[in-house]
N, C-alpha and C positions, 0 to 999 in steps of 0.2 A: 929353515923355513918352516913356518907353522902351518898346520893343516887348516883347511877351510872349516866353515861351521857344518857343512854338509858331509864332510868326510867321515869314514868309518874310523873308529879308534880300535887299536889293539887293546887287550886286557890290561897291559901295563899303562897305556896312555888314559884308558877310562879309569883306572884305579887312582892314577895321579889327579885327574880332573875332579874325582870324587873325594878325594882324600882318604881312602880306605886301601888296606892291603888287598893285593889280587886274590888271596884266598877267601876274602869276604865276598868278593864278587861271584866266586865258584860255588860258595856256600849258599848265596842268596839264590843262586840259579837252581839249586836243589830244593829250596823252600817256597819259591814263588813261581808259579806256572807261566805268569806273564813275563818273566825274564827269560828272554830267548835271543841270545846273540847268535849271529851267523857263525856257523863253523865250517872252516875249510879243511883240507887234507890234513890229517895228523891231529885233528881236533882243535886246531888254532881258532880262538874266538875273534870275532869282529863286532863291535858294538855300533850300531847306527845312531844318529843323533836322538832318535826317539827312545832307543834303549836307555841312553845315558840320561834323558830328562825323567824317565820312570824311575831309574836308579837314584836320581837325586831326590825324587819324592819319597823313596823307600828309605834312604839315609835320613831325611828330614824327620819321618815319622818314627823311625826307631831311635835315632840318636837325640834329636832335639824335643821331641814331643812325648817321648818315653812309651811309645807303643811296643808291645811284644810282637814276635812273628805272627802269632796267632790273630792278633789285632789287625795287623796289615793285611793278612790274608782275608779276614772278615770284611774289612773295609773294602777291598777290591770286590769280593763277591757281592756285596750290598750296593755299592756306588760306582764300581767300574773303575776303569783306567783314568778317566778324567780326574777323579778325586786324588790319585796318586800324582798326576802331573800338576795339579794345583798345589799340593803339599811341597813339591820340590820347586816350583816356578809360579809363586802366587801372582806375579805381575804378567805373565805370559810373555816375558822377554826372550825365551828360547825359540819361539816360533813353532812349538810342536803342540799339536792339539789331538783330541781323542780320535778324530777322523783318521789319523795316521795309523791307528791301530784297528779299525772297523774290521777289516777282513780277517784279522788274527783273533779277535773276540768272537767273531762267529765260528771259530774252529777250523777254518780253512786257510792254513798258512801258504797255501800254493796260490790262492787267488790274488789277483792284481788290484790295486786301487783304480778306480775309474779316472780316465784320462780325458782332458779337454782337447778341442780341436787343434790347438797350436801344438800340444804335446804329440797328438796322434801324427801330424804332418812331419814332425821332427823324427818320431819313431820310424815312419814310412821311409824318411830319407836315410836313416841310419841303416834300415834293413836293405835298401838298394845297394848301399856302400858294401855291407857285409856280403851280399850276393855276388856283386862285382869281385870282391876280393876272393871269394871261394871259387869263382870261375877262373880266376888268374891262377890260383893254387891248383886247381885240377889241371889246367893246361901245363903247368910246370911238371906235374906228377905224370902226365901222359907223355911228356918228352922224355922223361927219365927212364 
């Protein structure tokens, strides 16, 4: 079963999707401050759809357009993440925009993107479910 378009990718899945070896992704992570996959216990990397979109831009600039690493770094400094996204997805078909990175570009990786009213209601519902599950767990633990 294939993953959905919004699913996180492991490093091997991201490498396959981009057509580059895994070690290249690890190398790019050291050279480009904007390449920040999520890391789980043991250092396992997970790439969000926006991470893959940016990496497609990096690959296009390096491999197809002949940029050097320093050139991509300068392009990011001067024009921002939007330019990298455009390089990898000129038609915007991936549905990723620079807004998906705003909180990261500000240097605050812990900040959340703004949520709309519908999303807020869904999050409140999920919170209620989690609180109910915690209460059930507390009850079971109290009986033990």
